[in-house]
BAFI-421557 format. One line per 4 residues: their letters; for each residue x negated, z negated, y negated of N, C-alpha, C. Coordinates in pm, whole numbers. Each point is the difference from the previous one (the first is absolute). Layout:
<nodes>
A = X Z Y X Z Y X Z Y | ...
</nodes>
This chain:
<nodes>
DQAQ = -991 1399 -270 19 113 -90 -82 121 45 | -124 -25 39 -85 111 45 56 64 125 | 51 -81 92 52 54 125 126 83 -22 | 87 -44 -90 127 68 -20 -9 116 -99
YHCI = -83 -14 -104 -9 105 -101 -118 95 21 | -90 -36 95 -114 86 35 -88 29 -122 | -27 -105 -77 -90 14 -113 -76 -130 -18 | -113 6 -67 -85 -117 -15 68 -106 -84
ARSP = 63 41 -109 67 -94 -89 142 48 -29 | 93 -92 3 140 36 -26 21 34 -146 | 72 109 -26 36 36 -136 87 -109 -61 | -18 -30 -129 85 -103 -64 147 41 -6
YLPP = 28 128 27 138 47 -2 69 -14 136 | -77 -41 101 57 -20 133 19 -149 26 | 105 -38 68 21 -142 30 -93 -46 111 | -25 -130 12 -77 -50 115 65 49 129
ASYA = -81 47 92 51 67 120 59 -98 100 | 107 42 65 60 -76 109 -23 75 130 | 43 -58 110 -10 68 129 108 -53 93 | 26 78 104 92 -41 106 -60 46 132
LVHN = -25 -94 89 -65 29 127 89 -46 115 | 10 83 103 87 -29 115 -72 40 128 | 14 -83 104 -57 33 130 86 -61 110 | 21 75 107 68 -51 119 -104 -19 109
TKSE = -11 -122 52 -102 -30 100 45 44 139 | -95 -1 93 32 34 138 94 -103 63 | -1 -120 -54 91 -103 50 138 9 -65 | 23 111 -72 129 29 -64 37 -103 -106
RGVY = -100 -35 -78 24 -87 -116 -35 78 -127 | 83 -17 -100 -29 62 -127 -94 -86 -83 | -94 63 -67 -89 -67 -95 8 80 -129 | 36 -65 -110 17 77 -123 -23 -87 -123
SFCM = -42 66 -108 -18 -70 -127 136 -24 -61 | 13 -113 -71 129 -43 -54 -19 -52 -141 | 77 52 -94 -1 -50 -137 -142 4 -58 | -63 118 10 -137 14 -49 -2 -16 -152
CPGG = -91 -83 -51 -5 -35 -142 -132 44 -62 | -5 113 -73 -122 33 -75 -20 -104 -110 | -123 -42 -19 -25 -103 -100 78 -126 29 | 10 -35 127 90 -106 42 -65 -137 11
IIAP = 85 -97 28 -41 -139 15 64 -57 125 | -78 -70 82 53 -70 117 36 -141 -42 | 123 -41 29 48 -129 -48 55 -84 115 | -9 -133 -10 62 -86 100 152 6 -12
AATD = 69 2 113 146 14 -2 68 -88 105 | -63 -110 36 57 -89 102 126 -66 -53 | 93 -29 90 125 -66 -37 9 -140 59 | -106 -47 62 -1 -134 57 -144 -49 5
TQQI = -17 -128 24 -135 -55 12 -61 40 134 | -131 -11 9 -72 24 125 17 142 53 | 10 98 -91 8 139 42 -69 89 -103 | -51 112 46 -57 101 -89 83 127 12
VVNG = 50 45 -113 64 131 -12 -57 65 -125 | -48 122 11 -51 70 -117 88 121 -29 | -4 43 -125 74 119 -42 -81 68 -109 | 38 122 -34 -74 74 -100 89 53 -110
WSPS = -56 16 -119 74 56 -113 -98 64 -98 | 52 83 -88 -83 63 -103 57 -29 -137 | -85 -32 -100 48 -4 -138 37 141 -44 | 79 14 -104 53 130 -39 -109 103 -31
KRNN = -113 -45 -55 -108 93 -31 -85 34 122 | 16 -74 105 -76 22 124 -151 7 -29 | -46 -89 -84 -139 4 -44 -86 -113 56 | 51 -70 102 -83 -98 69 -110 74 77
PYAN = -119 -56 14 -109 74 66 16 19 150 | 103 -58 60 17 10 145 128 75 34 | 8 48 122 123 56 54 32 -75 129 | 127 -10 34 35 -67 125 125 63 61
SGMV = 14 -20 128 117 50 72 28 -90 118 | 127 -25 25 35 -62 127 -31 98 112 | -46 -49 112 -23 86 116 86 -53 113 | 102 74 35 105 -46 90 -23 48 142
VTVD = 22 -90 95 4 34 142 139 -37 50 | 68 90 66 134 -31 50 -10 -100 116 | 95 -93 2 11 -97 109 141 5 54 | 18 -51 120 133 5 63 16 -118 95
EREF = 92 12 94 31 -109 91 -120 -44 84 | -99 84 13 -119 -40 76 -69 -119 -68 | 0 -1 -132 -60 -111 -73 95 -120 -8 | 130 28 -2 98 -108 -16 27 -76 130
APFG = -33 61 115 36 -56 130 -41 -147 19 | -119 -43 -45 -39 -140 22 93 -102 -65 | 86 46 -90 89 -92 -71 139 -4 63 | 11 55 121 121 -14 80 119 74 -55
ADPL = 119 -58 21 126 65 -37 46 -39 -141 | -80 -74 -73 35 -40 -136 32 124 -83 | 120 8 -59 34 118 -80 -90 17 -123 | -69 -107 -37 -94 8 -112 -144 11 49
RGLR = -18 51 121 -136 5 57 -93 90 -82 | 54 102 -66 -83 82 -87 -59 -80 -115 | 81 -89 -56 -48 -89 -106 -101 -101 54 | 23 -48 123 -95 -95 60 -137 67 18
FQSA = 2 125 45 -124 75 17 -71 17 -134 | 76 41 -101 -55 19 -134 -64 -128 -52 | 72 -111 15 -48 -128 -48 -127 -43 72 | -6 25 130 -118 -40 77 -125 70 -51
VEVT = 11 128 -34 -114 73 -53 -41 -54 -136 | 99 -32 -83 -29 -51 -134 -68 -137 4 | 42 -85 92 -63 -131 16 -142 14 51 | -21 91 95 -134 25 51 -93 48 -112
AFDA = 52 86 -87 -80 49 -114 -36 -114 -94 | 94 -90 -25 -26 -115 -87 -110 -88 58 | 11 -29 129 -101 -84 65 -138 66 -3 | -2 133 22 -128 72 1 -64 1 -138
GGGL = 84 2 -106 -53 0 -135 -52 -135 -44 | 45 -106 67 -50 -134 -30 78 -74 -106 | 113 52 -43 82 -70 -99 -13 54 -140 | 80 -54 -92 -2 36 -142 29 149 -22
LVAP = 76 59 93 39 142 -6 -118 96 8 | -115 -50 40 -113 90 28 37 86 120 | -19 130 -11 45 93 104 -116 43 90 | 24 10 130 -102 54 89 -18 149 -25
AQRL = -123 47 8 -27 139 -33 -123 50 76 | -11 132 7 -113 63 70 -21 138 -59 | -125 40 -14 -29 137 -44 55 99 102 | 42 117 -52 74 96 84 -81 46 121
VDFV = -120 48 -22 -80 53 111 -39 -113 96 | -27 -118 -54 -31 -115 85 117 -32 93 | 121 9 -52 118 -25 82 9 101 113 | -18 125 -30 9 105 103 -109 -17 105
QHKM = -119 -43 -43 -114 -11 91 -18 -141 57 | 98 -87 -20 -4 -136 54 -122 -79 -49 | -31 13 -129 -113 -73 -58 48 -103 -101 | -64 -114 -3 29 -100 -101 -54 47 -134
SESL = 78 -6 -105 -47 41 -133 -84 -112 -59 | -126 30 -30 -89 -101 -55 35 -31 -146 | 65 93 -66 45 -21 -138 127 82 -20 | 69 -27 -110 121 75 -32 -14 59 -140
PDNS = 52 119 -24 -14 64 -130 88 -66 -106 | -30 27 -127 88 -44 -108 139 57 24 | 101 -76 -40 137 43 26 93 -67 -100 | 129 33 8 96 -48 -99 78 -123 44
YMPG = -24 -52 121 78 -113 50 -56 -129 -57 | 70 -57 -97 -54 -111 -79 -25 -130 77 | 83 -41 98 -30 -125 72 -129 6 80 | -48 122 27 -127 14 72 18 42 145
LRSV = -110 49 57 0 47 138 -102 -78 82 | 24 -4 130 -94 -60 94 -27 101 110 | -127 21 31 -37 96 104 42 -53 138 | 88 73 65 54 -39 130 19 127 84
PLTE = -35 -1 129 35 114 86 152 7 11 | 59 107 -49 146 6 -7 66 14 137 | -79 25 103 56 -3 136 42 -142 37 | -52 -99 -72 41 -139 24 127 -37 -76
VLPS = 43 89 -90 117 -26 -83 119 85 43 | -25 128 23 107 93 33 23 6 151 | 123 25 43 25 22 143 -87 113 53 | -40 -8 124 -92 99 57 57 141 -7
TVSA = 132 14 20 60 133 -6 -8 58 -141 | 17 -85 -100 -8 44 -139 -143 37 -35 | -96 -83 39 -141 29 -29 -43 133 62 | 38 23 125 -40 123 69 59 123 -68
ALRD = 129 -8 -36 64 115 -65 -59 24 -139 | -26 -108 -73 -58 13 -132 -138 63 6 | -77 -40 100 -134 58 17 10 151 27 | 93 40 85 20 143 29 41 74 -127
GLLA = 90 -61 -77 46 65 -121 -110 20 -103 | -82 -101 -20 -108 9 -98 -102 106 40 | -27 12 129 -90 105 47 60 139 -24 | 132 11 18 66 128 -25 -3 35 -149
FKSK = 16 -100 -86 0 24 -143 -138 45 -49 | -102 -35 76 -137 40 -34 -11 151 -13 | 70 73 86 -5 146 -4 105 61 -92 | 94 -82 -47 107 53 -85 -31 -11 -149
MKGY = -86 -94 -37 -28 -23 -141 -147 -37 -17 | -76 90 -58 -143 -20 -16 -28 -125 -84 | -88 -86 53 -40 -119 -73 87 -121 28 | 110 19 74 91 -113 28 -65 -101 93
YTND = -72 50 98 -62 -85 101 -133 -51 -54 | 2 -118 -60 -119 -55 -64 1 -151 8 | -117 -58 8 -11 -145 3 13 -62 -140 | 17 85 -101 33 -51 -134 146 -41 -7
AVLV = 79 43 99 141 -38 5 15 -130 79 | 99 -79 -37 20 -129 66 144 -11 47 | 18 -50 122 132 -27 56 34 -146 -25 | 113 -24 -63 45 -135 -34 126 -32 80
ATES = 0 -111 72 114 -35 85 83 -111 -66 | 133 10 2 69 108 66 124 37 -80 | 30 128 -13 125 43 -63 102 19 111 | 87 -98 14 91 -5 115 147 12 -38
RTSS = 26 42 -124 139 2 -47 44 139 -45 | -51 103 64 38 136 -42 147 29 29 | 55 -58 104 142 15 32 44 -124 75 | 130 -26 -1 52 -120 64 19 21 150
PVRI = -40 -97 82 25 10 144 142 -38 39 | 81 -35 -100 140 -37 25 88 80 -95 | 113 49 50 96 69 -86 129 -81 -8 | 42 -32 -121 126 -72 -22 113 102 8
PRDK = 103 -24 82 104 102 19 86 20 -124 | 41 125 -23 92 32 -109 86 119 41 | 116 10 -60 90 112 27 -63 129 -54 | 4 107 79 -70 122 -38 64 70 -120
NSLE = 128 -29 -27 67 65 -113 -1 -87 -126 | 38 -127 13 6 -88 -118 -133 -65 -32 | -92 -2 96 -131 -66 -9 12 -151 -16 | 120 -53 22 22 -143 -5 -25 -60 137
HVTV = -45 -124 4 -23 -68 127 125 7 86 | -20 13 131 114 23 89 93 -120 12 | -49 -121 -30 86 -118 10 1 -87 -125 | -95 16 -90 -8 -83 -120 38 83 -123
AGLY = 117 -23 -52 47 77 -116 -86 -27 -122 | -27 105 -75 -76 -14 -123 -150 1 18 | -48 10 123 -144 4 27 -40 144 32 | -95 52 -75 -45 138 16 -148 1 39
PCAE = -31 -7 129 -141 5 43 -62 134 -42 | -116 -5 -59 -59 127 -44 -152 -8 -3 | -58 117 -4 -144 21 -23 -88 -54 113 | -125 -31 -33 -99 -31 104 33 -127 76
GAGY = 31 -107 -72 20 -129 65 113 1 102 | 101 83 -22 113 7 91 -19 105 109 | -110 76 -8 -30 97 103 52 139 -27 | 26 36 -128 57 130 -31 -91 86 -87
AGGI = -125 -38 -13 -93 80 -80 -142 -34 42 | -92 85 -41 -141 -24 27 -84 58 -113 | -12 -73 -108 -74 49 -115 80 -16 -128 | -69 11 -113 62 -27 -129 113 97 -31
VSAA = -22 129 18 100 99 -38 124 -10 89 | -21 -6 131 115 -7 90 78 -130 -21 | -70 -109 -33 68 -126 -28 84 11 -127 | -54 64 -101 74 16 -126 125 85 21
IDGM = -12 107 78 114 88 25 109 -74 77 | -40 -77 101 99 -75 78 67 -107 -86 | -76 -65 -87 58 -99 -90 101 61 -95 | -30 120 -49 94 70 -89 129 34 74
KCAK = -12 44 124 119 32 79 89 -122 18 | -62 -113 33 78 -123 21 64 -45 -131 | -76 5 -110 54 -43 -128 118 88 -42 | -8 128 26 107 93 -37 129 -34 75
LLAE = -10 -22 132 118 -31 79 57 -138 -34 | -88 -95 -28 47 -132 -42 78 10 -131 | -52 77 -95 66 15 -128 135 71 14 | 4 101 88 126 70 21 107 -92 59
KYFS = -42 -95 85 95 -89 64 52 -107 -96 | -89 -57 -81 38 -117 -80 29 32 -147 | -42 117 -50 16 28 -141 70 132 -29 | 58 60 102 67 129 -22 128 -21 -82
</nodes>
Protein backbone atom coordinates (compact mmCIF):
# COMPACT_ATOMS: atom_id res chain seq x y z
CA ASP A 1 0.00 0.00 0.00
CA GLN A 2 2.78 2.43 0.88
CA ALA A 3 4.63 1.71 -2.35
CA GLN A 4 1.59 2.15 -4.59
CA TYR A 5 -0.25 4.97 -2.78
CA HIS A 6 2.88 6.83 -1.59
CA CYS A 7 1.54 7.37 1.91
CA ILE A 8 2.30 5.96 5.34
CA ALA A 9 -1.18 4.52 5.87
CA ARG A 10 -3.79 3.61 3.28
CA SER A 11 -7.02 5.60 3.41
CA PRO A 12 -10.01 3.43 4.39
CA TYR A 13 -11.66 4.66 1.18
CA LEU A 14 -8.96 3.10 -0.99
CA PRO A 15 -8.85 -0.63 -1.76
CA PRO A 16 -5.82 -2.76 -0.85
CA ALA A 17 -3.23 -1.97 -3.51
CA SER A 18 -2.35 -4.32 -6.34
CA TYR A 19 0.59 -4.27 -8.73
CA ALA A 20 1.73 -5.58 -12.10
CA LEU A 21 5.42 -6.07 -12.79
CA VAL A 22 7.04 -7.12 -16.08
CA HIS A 23 10.64 -7.64 -17.17
CA ASN A 24 12.34 -9.08 -20.25
CA THR A 25 15.70 -10.68 -19.47
CA LYS A 26 18.81 -10.64 -21.62
CA SER A 27 18.16 -14.31 -22.33
CA GLU A 28 14.86 -13.21 -23.94
CA ARG A 29 12.62 -14.65 -21.27
CA GLY A 30 9.66 -12.84 -19.85
CA VAL A 31 9.28 -12.53 -16.08
CA TYR A 32 6.00 -11.09 -14.84
CA SER A 33 3.57 -11.04 -11.94
CA PHE A 34 0.41 -13.07 -12.50
CA CYS A 35 -2.95 -12.95 -10.73
CA MET A 36 -1.72 -10.62 -7.98
CA CYS A 37 -3.96 -10.97 -4.90
CA PRO A 38 -4.12 -8.12 -2.35
CA GLY A 39 -5.03 -9.60 1.00
CA GLY A 40 -4.51 -12.97 -0.62
CA ILE A 41 -4.01 -16.56 0.43
CA ILE A 42 -1.64 -19.17 -1.04
CA ALA A 43 -3.40 -22.51 -1.32
CA PRO A 44 -2.41 -26.06 -2.33
CA ALA A 45 -3.76 -26.95 -5.78
CA ALA A 46 -2.19 -30.30 -6.68
CA THR A 47 -4.23 -32.69 -8.83
CA ASP A 48 -2.27 -35.84 -8.04
CA THR A 49 -0.23 -37.38 -5.25
CA GLN A 50 3.48 -36.76 -4.86
CA GLN A 51 3.38 -33.25 -6.35
CA ILE A 52 3.28 -29.67 -5.13
CA VAL A 53 1.25 -27.06 -6.99
CA VAL A 54 0.33 -23.78 -5.32
CA ASN A 55 -2.13 -21.10 -6.35
CA GLY A 56 -3.38 -17.82 -4.94
CA TRP A 57 -6.76 -16.23 -4.28
CA SER A 58 -8.31 -13.35 -2.36
CA PRO A 59 -11.48 -13.28 -0.24
CA SER A 60 -13.94 -10.62 -1.42
CA LYS A 61 -12.94 -8.14 1.30
CA ARG A 62 -9.24 -8.64 0.54
CA ASN A 63 -8.56 -8.24 4.25
CA ASN A 64 -6.07 -11.07 4.80
CA PRO A 65 -2.82 -9.66 6.25
CA TYR A 66 -0.73 -10.98 3.34
CA ALA A 67 -0.51 -10.33 -0.39
CA ASN A 68 0.65 -12.82 -2.99
CA SER A 69 1.29 -13.09 -6.70
CA GLY A 70 2.35 -15.77 -9.10
CA MET A 71 5.71 -14.92 -10.62
CA VAL A 72 5.91 -16.35 -14.12
CA VAL A 73 8.97 -17.18 -16.21
CA THR A 74 8.33 -18.14 -19.82
CA VAL A 75 9.56 -21.58 -20.90
CA ASP A 76 9.76 -23.16 -24.32
CA GLU A 77 11.19 -26.10 -26.27
CA ARG A 78 14.57 -25.60 -24.60
CA GLU A 79 13.07 -26.93 -21.38
CA PHE A 80 10.94 -29.58 -23.09
CA ALA A 81 13.79 -31.07 -25.17
CA PRO A 82 14.87 -33.70 -22.57
CA PHE A 83 11.45 -35.31 -22.93
CA GLY A 84 12.01 -36.15 -26.59
CA ALA A 85 9.32 -36.15 -29.26
CA ASP A 86 6.45 -36.91 -26.86
CA PRO A 87 3.60 -34.56 -27.86
CA LEU A 88 2.86 -34.18 -24.16
CA ARG A 89 6.46 -33.25 -23.31
CA GLY A 90 5.31 -29.88 -21.94
CA LEU A 91 3.18 -31.72 -19.40
CA ARG A 92 6.07 -34.08 -18.60
CA PHE A 93 8.28 -31.06 -17.89
CA GLN A 94 5.59 -29.48 -15.71
CA SER A 95 5.07 -32.70 -13.77
CA ALA A 96 8.80 -33.17 -13.19
CA VAL A 97 9.06 -29.76 -11.52
CA GLU A 98 6.00 -30.44 -9.36
CA VAL A 99 7.37 -33.79 -8.18
CA THR A 100 10.73 -32.21 -7.38
CA ALA A 101 8.93 -29.56 -5.31
CA PHE A 102 7.02 -32.25 -3.41
CA ASP A 103 10.20 -34.16 -2.61
CA ALA A 104 11.98 -30.97 -1.51
CA GLY A 105 9.09 -30.11 0.82
CA GLY A 106 9.31 -33.51 2.48
CA GLY A 107 5.69 -34.57 2.03
CA LEU A 108 2.28 -33.65 3.48
CA LEU A 109 2.02 -30.82 0.90
CA VAL A 110 4.69 -28.82 2.73
CA ALA A 111 6.09 -26.47 0.09
CA PRO A 112 9.75 -25.59 -0.45
CA ALA A 113 10.38 -21.89 0.06
CA GLN A 114 13.10 -19.26 0.35
CA ARG A 115 13.23 -15.61 1.35
CA LEU A 116 13.37 -13.33 -1.69
CA VAL A 117 16.74 -11.66 -1.14
CA ASP A 118 18.28 -14.95 0.00
CA PHE A 119 17.18 -16.53 -3.28
CA VAL A 120 18.75 -13.75 -5.35
CA GLN A 121 21.98 -13.88 -3.33
CA HIS A 122 22.21 -17.71 -3.27
CA LYS A 123 21.84 -17.89 0.53
CA MET A 124 20.05 -20.54 2.56
CA SER A 125 17.18 -18.97 4.53
CA GLU A 126 17.73 -19.67 8.21
CA SER A 127 14.05 -18.96 8.89
CA LEU A 128 10.90 -18.19 6.93
CA PRO A 129 8.41 -15.37 7.60
CA ASP A 130 4.79 -15.85 8.60
CA ASN A 131 2.66 -16.57 5.56
CA SER A 132 -0.76 -17.76 4.42
CA TYR A 133 0.16 -21.24 3.12
CA MET A 134 -1.54 -23.50 5.66
CA PRO A 135 0.25 -26.86 5.02
CA GLY A 136 3.51 -25.12 5.92
CA LEU A 137 6.83 -24.26 4.33
CA ARG A 138 10.28 -25.78 4.42
CA SER A 139 13.43 -23.72 3.86
CA VAL A 140 15.05 -25.02 0.66
CA PRO A 141 17.40 -23.37 -1.89
CA LEU A 142 14.97 -23.03 -4.78
CA THR A 143 17.77 -23.54 -7.29
CA GLU A 144 17.44 -27.20 -6.27
CA VAL A 145 13.74 -27.17 -7.20
CA LEU A 146 13.42 -24.96 -10.27
CA PRO A 147 15.16 -25.55 -13.62
CA SER A 148 18.38 -23.53 -13.86
CA THR A 149 17.01 -21.43 -16.73
CA VAL A 150 13.93 -20.52 -14.70
CA SER A 151 15.96 -19.69 -11.57
CA ALA A 152 18.33 -17.44 -13.52
CA ALA A 153 15.53 -15.55 -15.26
CA LEU A 154 13.56 -15.19 -12.03
CA ARG A 155 16.61 -13.80 -10.27
CA ASP A 156 17.09 -11.22 -13.05
CA GLY A 157 13.43 -10.27 -12.88
CA LEU A 158 13.39 -9.78 -9.12
CA LEU A 159 16.45 -7.54 -9.31
CA ALA A 160 14.73 -5.48 -12.02
CA PHE A 161 11.59 -5.16 -9.91
CA LYS A 162 13.75 -3.74 -7.11
CA SER A 163 14.05 -0.50 -9.08
CA LYS A 164 10.44 -0.51 -10.31
CA MET A 165 8.62 -0.72 -6.98
CA LYS A 166 10.03 0.68 -3.76
CA GLY A 167 10.05 -1.87 -0.94
CA TYR A 168 9.38 -4.87 -3.20
CA TYR A 169 12.90 -6.24 -2.84
CA THR A 170 12.87 -7.39 0.78
CA ASN A 171 13.71 -10.48 2.77
CA ASP A 172 10.31 -10.17 4.44
CA ALA A 173 8.94 -11.60 1.19
CA VAL A 174 8.98 -15.35 0.63
CA LEU A 175 9.07 -17.35 -2.60
CA VAL A 176 6.91 -20.49 -2.44
CA ALA A 177 7.40 -23.23 -5.04
CA THR A 178 5.75 -23.87 -7.27
CA GLU A 179 2.89 -22.29 -9.23
CA SER A 180 3.18 -24.26 -12.45
CA ARG A 181 -0.33 -24.08 -13.89
CA THR A 182 -0.64 -20.53 -15.20
CA SER A 183 -1.32 -21.84 -18.71
CA SER A 184 -1.56 -25.23 -20.36
CA PRO A 185 1.46 -26.61 -22.26
CA VAL A 186 -0.98 -28.48 -24.52
CA ARG A 187 -3.74 -27.07 -26.72
CA ILE A 188 -6.74 -29.27 -27.59
CA PRO A 189 -7.70 -28.57 -31.23
CA ARG A 190 -11.03 -26.93 -32.07
CA ASP A 191 -12.63 -25.38 -35.13
CA LYS A 192 -11.93 -21.64 -35.20
CA ASN A 193 -15.53 -20.76 -36.10
CA SER A 194 -17.71 -23.28 -34.21
CA LEU A 195 -15.20 -23.77 -31.34
CA GLU A 196 -16.15 -27.44 -31.44
CA HIS A 197 -13.47 -30.13 -31.40
CA VAL A 198 -12.26 -30.87 -34.91
CA THR A 199 -13.14 -34.58 -34.74
CA VAL A 200 -15.29 -35.13 -31.61
CA ALA A 201 -18.81 -33.76 -32.01
CA GLY A 202 -20.29 -32.05 -28.98
CA LEU A 203 -16.92 -31.39 -27.32
CA TYR A 204 -16.04 -27.73 -26.84
CA PRO A 205 -12.46 -27.36 -25.52
CA CYS A 206 -12.20 -24.06 -23.70
CA ALA A 207 -10.35 -21.89 -21.22
CA GLU A 208 -7.06 -22.58 -19.45
CA GLY A 209 -7.04 -26.36 -19.34
CA ALA A 210 -7.56 -26.65 -23.09
CA GLY A 211 -4.93 -24.02 -23.86
CA TYR A 212 -7.17 -21.09 -24.84
CA ALA A 213 -6.80 -18.76 -21.87
CA GLY A 214 -4.38 -17.63 -19.21
CA GLY A 215 -6.10 -16.23 -16.16
CA ILE A 216 -9.53 -15.98 -14.58
CA VAL A 217 -11.02 -13.27 -16.80
CA SER A 218 -9.79 -14.64 -20.13
CA ALA A 219 -10.95 -18.13 -19.11
CA ALA A 220 -14.42 -16.82 -18.25
CA ILE A 221 -14.70 -14.98 -21.57
CA ASP A 222 -13.64 -18.04 -23.56
CA GLY A 223 -16.09 -20.21 -21.63
CA MET A 224 -18.92 -17.78 -22.42
CA LYS A 225 -18.03 -17.86 -26.12
CA CYS A 226 -18.12 -21.66 -26.19
CA ALA A 227 -21.37 -21.83 -24.22
CA LYS A 228 -23.02 -19.33 -26.58
CA LEU A 229 -22.10 -21.31 -29.71
CA LEU A 230 -23.09 -24.61 -28.10
CA ALA A 231 -26.49 -23.16 -27.19
CA GLU A 232 -27.00 -21.77 -30.68
CA LYS A 233 -26.30 -25.20 -32.19
CA TYR A 234 -28.43 -27.35 -29.89
CA PHE A 235 -31.16 -25.02 -28.61
CA SER A 236 -31.84 -22.56 -31.41
